[in-house]
C-alpha atoms as one frame of an Amber mdcrd trajectory, in Angstrom:
protein
 -15.070 -21.005 -38.132 -18.000 -19.201 -39.725 -20.011 -19.426 -36.506 -17.043
 -18.120 -34.541 -16.636 -15.252 -36.994 -20.322 -14.402 -36.659 -20.105 -14.364
 -32.856 -16.998 -12.212 -33.032 -18.758  -9.696 -35.255 -21.721  -9.767 -32.917
 -19.478  -8.920 -29.966 -17.682  -6.207 -31.938 -21.002  -4.572 -32.697 -21.752
  -4.363 -28.981 -24.797  -6.587 -29.196 -23.447  -8.996 -26.572 -23.613  -6.393
 -23.817 -26.988  -5.188 -24.983 -28.629  -8.583 -24.918 -27.908  -9.569 -21.338
 -25.405 -10.646 -18.715 -22.716 -13.164 -19.591 -22.931 -16.642 -18.102 -19.881
 -18.307 -16.609 -19.318 -21.871 -17.747 -17.287 -23.162 -14.849 -16.008 -22.425
 -11.405 -12.387 -22.269 -10.277 -12.339 -25.518  -8.303 -11.487 -28.848  -9.900
 -14.218 -31.485  -9.648 -12.685 -34.795  -8.564 -15.563 -36.892  -9.865 -18.589
 -38.453  -8.225 -17.661 -41.031  -5.571 -18.449 -44.531  -6.777 -18.925 -43.521
 -10.406 -18.468 -46.227 -13.026 -16.297 -46.401 -16.111 -14.404 -48.722 -18.442
 -10.753 -49.740 -18.568  -9.389 -50.492 -22.063  -6.251 -52.636 -22.307  -4.656
 -52.211 -25.739  -2.288 -55.147 -25.107  -5.297 -57.490 -25.113  -7.332 -56.017
 -27.969  -7.220 -58.117 -31.164  -9.157 -55.733 -33.423 -12.059 -58.144 -33.992
 -14.704 -55.356 -33.981 -16.931 -57.386 -31.635 -17.289 -54.312 -29.421 -18.589
 -52.330 -32.416 -21.164 -55.031 -33.122 -22.221 -55.201 -29.466 -22.640 -51.425
 -29.254 -24.626 -51.349 -32.481 -26.908 -54.149 -31.321 -27.837 -52.921 -27.840
 -28.292 -49.301 -28.969 -30.316 -50.356 -32.029 -28.186 -48.258 -34.384 -28.355
 -48.485 -38.188 -26.038 -51.110 -39.707 -22.687 -49.738 -40.892 -21.712 -49.665
 -44.584 -19.332 -52.587 -43.980 -20.352 -55.677 -41.959 -18.649 -56.132 -38.623
 -16.742 -59.209 -39.804 -15.108 -57.142 -42.552 -11.709 -56.329 -41.053 -10.520
 -54.527 -44.188 -11.963 -51.332 -42.671  -9.012 -51.383 -40.278  -6.814 -50.349
 -43.205  -8.274 -46.852 -42.841  -8.292 -44.689 -39.730 -11.909 -44.094 -38.710
 -13.753 -41.909 -36.233 -17.140 -42.160 -34.587 -20.217 -41.196 -36.601 -23.818
 -40.397 -35.859 -24.686 -44.057 -36.497 -21.487 -45.430 -34.911 -20.810 -44.776
 -31.232 -17.498 -46.638 -31.212 -14.815 -47.721 -33.683 -11.574 -49.695 -33.476
  -8.485 -48.551 -35.366  -5.292 -50.460 -36.115  -1.815 -48.945 -35.758   1.090
 -50.612 -37.568   4.875 -50.361 -37.437   5.071 -48.977 -33.900   8.648 -49.137
 -32.579   8.923 -51.791 -29.879   5.595 -53.465 -30.730   5.620 -57.093 -31.888
   2.793 -56.439 -34.332  -0.194 -54.195 -34.906  -1.768 -52.473 -31.897  -5.457
 -51.626 -31.661  -7.275 -48.713 -30.037 -10.989 -48.364 -29.339 -12.518 -44.900
 -29.768 -15.695 -43.598 -28.113 -16.744 -40.835 -25.709 -14.337 -40.680 -22.768
 -17.024 -39.354 -20.371 -14.792 -36.681 -18.825 -15.124 -35.864 -15.136 -15.595
 -32.224 -16.214 -16.828 -32.460 -19.817 -15.888 -29.767 -22.316 -19.158 -30.451
 -24.147 -21.126 -29.587 -21.001 -19.116 -26.464 -20.248 -19.653 -25.160 -23.784
 -23.408 -25.862 -23.829 -25.347 -22.789 -22.691 -28.691 -24.643 -22.566 -27.233
 -27.423 -20.417 -28.130 -30.198 -22.825 -25.215 -32.268 -21.460 -25.183 -33.696
 -17.946 -22.429 -35.459 -16.035 -24.326 -38.135 -14.120 -23.255 -39.444 -10.698
 -22.958 -42.887 -12.331 -20.159 -41.567 -14.576 -21.809 -41.178 -17.975 -22.151
 -37.887 -19.847 -25.661 -37.749 -21.289 -27.404 -35.474 -23.810 -30.939 -34.055
 -23.582 -32.498 -33.466 -26.992 -35.477 -31.588 -25.539 -33.340 -28.519 -24.781
 -30.588 -28.779 -27.439 -30.727 -25.965 -30.006 -28.296 -27.527 -32.459 -25.521
 -24.930 -32.131 -22.895 -27.725 -32.154 -20.500 -25.866 -29.851 -19.990 -29.223
 -28.122 -18.425 -30.590 -31.309 -15.944 -27.712 -31.376 -15.190 -27.847 -27.642
 -14.517 -31.580 -27.270 -10.721 -32.138 -27.327 -11.307 -35.747 -28.378 -13.588
 -34.833 -31.351 -16.338 -37.204 -30.255 -19.830 -35.596 -30.505 -21.258 -35.924
 -34.022 -24.297 -34.344 -35.647 -27.059 -36.406 -37.217 -26.867 -34.789 -40.656
 -28.912 -37.615 -42.155 -32.028 -36.529 -40.231 -33.438 -33.317 -41.785 -36.233
 -32.603 -39.279 -35.023 -33.621 -35.833 -31.235 -34.057 -35.956 -29.491 -35.118
 -32.778 -26.045 -34.909 -31.246 -24.872 -38.502 -31.180 -22.180 -40.129 -29.052
 -21.484 -43.047 -26.727 -23.752 -42.984 -23.672 -21.819 -45.591 -21.643 -25.133
 -47.466 -22.086 -26.457 -45.329 -19.228 -30.169 -45.621 -20.204 -29.928 -49.392
 -20.577 -27.957 -49.978 -17.369 -30.061 -47.698 -15.167 -33.249 -49.306 -16.485
 -31.911 -52.781 -15.703 -31.745 -53.961 -19.335 -27.953 -54.335 -19.158 -25.441
 -54.905 -16.388 -22.416 -53.768 -18.441 -22.125 -51.635 -21.592 -22.761 -53.475
 -24.850 -19.160 -53.186 -26.026 -17.814 -54.634 -22.761 -20.183 -57.577 -22.837
 -19.243 -58.379 -26.447 -15.435 -58.362 -26.029 -14.145 -61.962 -26.302 -10.675
 -61.281 -24.852 -11.540 -59.094 -21.833  -9.796 -56.063 -23.265 -12.596 -54.049
 -21.655 -13.443 -54.030 -17.956 -16.489 -52.250 -16.502 -16.609 -51.167 -12.880
 -16.125 -48.364 -10.418 -13.490 -45.902 -11.574 -11.465 -46.290  -8.389 -11.459
 -50.084  -8.824 -10.413 -49.779 -12.479  -7.381 -47.724 -11.472  -6.450 -50.435
  -8.963  -6.876 -53.145 -11.617  -4.619 -51.218 -13.989  -1.862 -50.882 -11.370
  -2.186 -54.562 -10.477  -1.562 -55.437 -14.142   1.486 -53.158 -14.167   2.831
 -55.114 -11.180   1.855 -58.569 -12.487   3.321 -58.058 -15.974   6.468 -55.934
 -15.657   7.682 -54.650 -18.981   4.358 -55.126 -20.755   2.828 -51.747 -19.939
   3.777 -48.107 -19.752   3.448 -46.890 -16.180   0.600 -44.548 -17.083  -3.185
 -44.756 -16.943  -4.477 -42.458 -19.659  -7.579 -40.699 -18.357  -6.605 -40.801
 -14.717  -5.545 -37.157 -14.892  -5.744 -36.022 -18.550  -8.107 -33.040 -18.947
  -8.972 -33.385 -15.277  -9.721 -37.094 -15.606 -12.163 -39.297 -17.509 -14.360
 -42.277 -16.718 -12.900 -44.157 -19.683  -9.362 -45.251 -18.848  -6.591 -46.731
 -21.008  -3.426 -48.750 -20.471  -0.939 -49.591 -23.200   2.437 -51.087 -23.945
   3.313 -48.359 -26.451   3.178 -44.557 -26.207  -0.384 -43.300 -26.368   0.608
 -40.818 -29.049   1.419 -43.813 -31.290  -2.259 -44.764 -30.976  -3.442 -41.360
 -32.156  -4.197 -40.129 -28.641  -3.452 -36.572 -27.593  -0.745 -36.161 -24.978
  -0.738 -32.369 -25.071  -3.908 -31.870 -23.043  -2.366 -31.566 -19.601  -4.342
 -32.157 -16.413  -6.416 -28.972 -16.268 -10.146 -29.648 -16.823 -11.701 -28.167
 -19.940 -14.120 -25.862 -18.072 -11.220 -24.066 -16.407  -9.652 -23.495 -19.804
 -12.871 -22.310 -21.454 -14.625 -20.410 -18.667 -13.025 -17.073 -19.574 -13.836
 -17.339 -23.258 -17.339 -18.650 -22.688 -18.067 -15.925 -20.144 -18.049 -13.449
 -23.028 -20.875 -15.270 -24.787 -24.309 -13.891 -23.731 -26.390 -16.848 -22.673
 -29.938 -15.496 -22.448 -33.105 -16.388 -24.296 -33.258 -13.032 -26.083 -29.816
 -13.548 -27.600 -30.466 -16.886 -29.204 -32.837 -15.773 -32.012 -30.242 -13.247
 -33.178 -27.459 -15.827 -33.063 -29.583 -18.444 -34.755 -30.635 -16.031 -37.497
 -27.014 -15.197 -38.263 -25.956 -18.835 -38.272 -28.970 -19.725 -40.421 -28.101
 -17.005 -42.940 -24.496 -18.177 -43.117 -25.534 -21.789 -43.597 -28.104 -20.830
 -46.240 -25.462 -18.914 -48.186 -23.073 -21.836 -47.918 -25.799 -24.210 -49.121
 -26.620 -21.876 -52.035 -22.976 -21.774 -53.112 -22.758 -25.548 -52.768 -25.875
 -25.988 -54.933 -24.470 -23.618 -57.565 -21.170 -25.465 -57.638 -23.020 -28.767
 -57.854 -25.181 -27.488 -60.732 -22.084 -26.258 -62.571 -20.351 -29.584 -62.057
 -23.418 -31.451 -63.332 -23.641 -29.164 -66.362 -19.972 -29.744 -67.157 -20.403
 -33.494 -66.761 -23.482 -33.507 -69.027 -21.700 -31.421 -71.659 -18.685 -33.694
 -71.561 -20.885 -36.791 -71.780 -22.752 -35.335 -74.753 -19.499 -34.460 -76.509
 -18.142 -37.950 -75.904 -21.415 -39.491 -77.107 -21.379 -37.397 -80.266 -17.758
 -38.316 -80.948 -18.529 -41.994 -80.456 -21.592 -41.690 -82.689 -19.598 -40.031
 -85.475 -16.889 -42.657 -85.175 -19.479 -45.441 -85.270 -21.202 -43.878 -88.291
 -17.896 -43.488 -90.123 -17.022 -47.085 -89.348 -20.473 -48.283 -90.426 -20.307
 -46.346 -93.678 -16.838 -47.752 -94.402 -18.034 -51.274 -93.657 -21.130 -50.759
 -95.805 -19.020 -49.398 -98.679 -16.610 -52.326 -98.373 -19.518 -54.777 -98.326
 -20.995 -53.200-101.487 -17.640 -53.332-103.183 -17.283 -57.008-102.219 -20.730
 -57.795-103.602 -20.005 -55.943-106.862 -16.676 -57.733-107.196 -18.303 -61.097
-106.512 -21.074 -60.380-109.039 -18.529 -59.369-111.667 -16.483 -62.483-111.002
 -19.567 -64.705-111.324 -20.614 -62.910-114.529 -17.164 -63.334-116.022 -17.136
 -66.976-115.027 -20.543 -67.487-116.666 -19.388 -65.903-119.913 -16.294 -68.110
-119.909 -18.405 -71.237-119.550 -20.719 -70.194-122.379 -17.709 -69.633-124.695
 -16.509 -73.112-124.053
């Protein structure tokens, strides 16, 4: 919101018009997708929530290990989202009306036919490949993170753990590994033990989904999520319960994101001269936010130290009081014992 406010103030000041011509993000015609492009079909009725797909993705993409091992299924008790070190996650959904038990949903980039991340990126760091994957080019990315705001599925994440060369991280559909011949299917697909994931041409995946609808009447909803949503995606879903019950948005409609954002993005001046001004403003805002955060952190630490010192002093005083009382009692016991022994000695001498 701070970046949006800054851009709004920039436009109000008339700097947008002064810096150059606006760039349009999209045309008016809907892109139907590259012929023969590939994708993945996810069948939620087959998924068992084993997290094997997470492990397979992590392994082939050489990502850092997650905080919890992949055989730890207790993580399913909490709804998770993708992270800069996690391209895909599985979530569990309980107590869904009509479902015999828990239902599982795999989350990753949907590789839209017309990606919102690409339409919002004025340096064209995102590319929709003919093979179906949406890829990111770090050599041109300027780190504005508009893609994170634009994505209706909240998928792109920022590599906050890397201070010098942070990247935008998301599922790549294993595009680099498949095109180089290192893999024949994405890592998650190859790792699934129950064939809840199918890799193939998008047109074939739609046929497979409809064949399952016909072969198992009553098991599925008659809907392929991703066939038309947001103009269509290369990651498709079929389910036996409403997609909204699996945390999926059903308010997106069928209009591609670029058509929805082209008017708004046309007002943003996309020229080289504009970027230093924008970056300076964003940098100043972030620096101020960091300064406030550091001040709040220092105040919290000071309060914690003061409280710890007060508690330590109270404990010390209590311990000293207790020690003094015990020492006094011990002295009194020794005096009493000495007096008793002296009296006993005198009694024996009198006898």
